N, C-alpha and C positions, 0 to 999 in steps of 0.2 A: 372335271374342267367346265367351267363356266364361260360363256362367251356374250360379248352385249345383247345379242338379239335374245338369247336365254335369260339374261338378266332384266331385261325391260319387260318380258313377257311376264318373270315371274312377279314384278313389281306391279304391273298391270292388273295381274289375277288378284295379287293382295289387296291393292286399293278397290277392286271390286268387291271383294268378299269381305273388307272393313266397311264398305258402303252399306252392305247388305245385312251386316252384323252389329251396325254401330249402336243401336238400342240396347242389344242384348249385353254388350259390351258395357255401356254405360251403366246398366242395371247390376252388373257384376260388381261394378266399381260404388255403388250407392252404399251398401252397409259398412265398407272399409276404407271410403276414399271420397272425391269430391262427385262422384256419379257423373263424370265429363269423359272418361276414358276413350269410350267408342267416338262421342263427336269430335274429341280432340285427334285421336287417329285419323279419324275421315278426313277432318280439314287438311292434316299433315300428306296424307297419301294422295288427295285430289293435286294438292301442290307438286308433289312427285310427279306425277304423270304429266303435269303441264311443263315441268322441267325439260322432259324428255323432246318435246317440241321445240325447245330454245338451242339445242344442240345440233352441228351437221357433222354427222361422221363422229359421234364422240368414241372414246376408247372404254374399257370395262371401269377404269379408275375413274374417269369422268362420271359415268353413270351413278357410279356408287358415292362420288362426292357431291353431286347434285342432289341426290336421294337424302344425304346426310343433310345438307344445307336447309333442304325444304323442310326436312322434319324437324329440326333445331328450330327454326324461326317459325314454324306454325304449330306445333303441338306443345302444349302447356303441360304443368307439373312435371314429374321427374321423367316422364317417357320420353318427350322431346330430346332431352340431352342423352338419354340412355340408348335410345334407338338411333339418334343422330351420330353419337359415339360410335357405336357398333357399324354403321355404314362409313365413317371417315376411316376408321381403322382398315376396314376392308378396301377402302380407296387407296389408302396407301400401300396395303400389301399388295393390290392387283398390279402394281407396276412390277412386283417381282413374279408373281405368279398367278396361273387362273384355277388352280388346285383349289376345290371347294372347302375341303377340310382344313386346308390352311388359311384361308380367309376367315371361315367361321371360326375357327380359333382364335385368330387374332381379334376378330370383334368381340367374343367372349371375354378374352382377356381385358380388353378395353372397357366391357360394361361393369366388369368386376372391380378395374381400379375407378372408374367413375364414380360407380354407387358405392364404393368401400364395402362391398358385399362378397357374399360367397353362397355356395349352395345350400339348402336348408333353411333358408332366412326368410321364404315365402315371397319371392320376385320372379320376374321373367328369366332370372339364372336358372332357375329350377327346370325350365324348357329347354333353353339354351345348352345347358351344361350336358343333360343325355342326349340331347340330338346331335351335339359336334360329335360325341363319341361314337354315336352310331353312324354319322356319315364317314367317319374315319375307319370305321370297321365294314363300311358298305353295307351296313343292315338297317339303315332309316326306312320306317314305314308307318302309315298312320295311326296304328296301335302303340308304337314308341312315343309319338305324339302325344296321343290323348292320355296316357298312361302318366306322362309328365304332368300335363297340364291339371289332371286329376289329384295328381299327388299333393299338390299345393292346398287342397281343401283342409286336409286334418294338420296342416301345419301351423304353428304359431308364428305369427310376424314378429321377427327380432329387429327389421329395420323398416325405414320409411313411414309414411301416415299410419299405416295400419298398425304398426306397433303401438301406438298410442292407445289402441283397444284392448290390447294384452289379450288375455283368454278368448276374448269375444272376436279375435280375429279367428279363431278356428271354427270351421265348418264352412268357410265362402272360398271359392276357387279366387286365385289372385287375377284381377284383370289384365295386368301386363302379362302374365304366364298364358292367359287365354288367348290375347291379341298375338303373342309368339307363337301358340299353337297354330293360327290362322297363317302367320308368315309362313313358317316350314309347310303345312300343308298345300299352300300355293306353290311354295318350291318343287314339291313333288307333282303337283299338276302340270306343272310348266316344264316337266321331263328333267327336272334336275334333282340328282342326290347321291 
């Protein structure tokens, strides 16, 4: 179960870690993307944290909706719409349940639909999919997250900008997978899993 206090704590930790790792995430994006993933995510997450100060006594759905809107409006490339869709789907689902597994499952389905993608294509889904399964099995830990992020290194990108590189996309960790790893490690640090 997740509540407003825990959700905001999670997202504030995520924002801080994105700020600390922005250069590293952009460097991961350099060989297979626009080299701006870290800076984009950092701009978006700073807007997310600022949005928390604008709401009086928000419910869980509102926290996720504000997060989605900030990410969609501030994060460029594919990441803004994909992360934004994930949190928008969680916002809708949070009106029915606060079960973390159900919320993340809905988010994953939203990302898959928005990106017209599936696991194994070297995207952030390659982290979201095993994490959602682990949350449902009550077995999520940092090792699971690290293994999922690392698994994208040997994958051939078959969708998105990295797919234009063909075989040259192999050997690089997907930056969206890396930032998703940070997202879920932040979730554990906030005591949610």
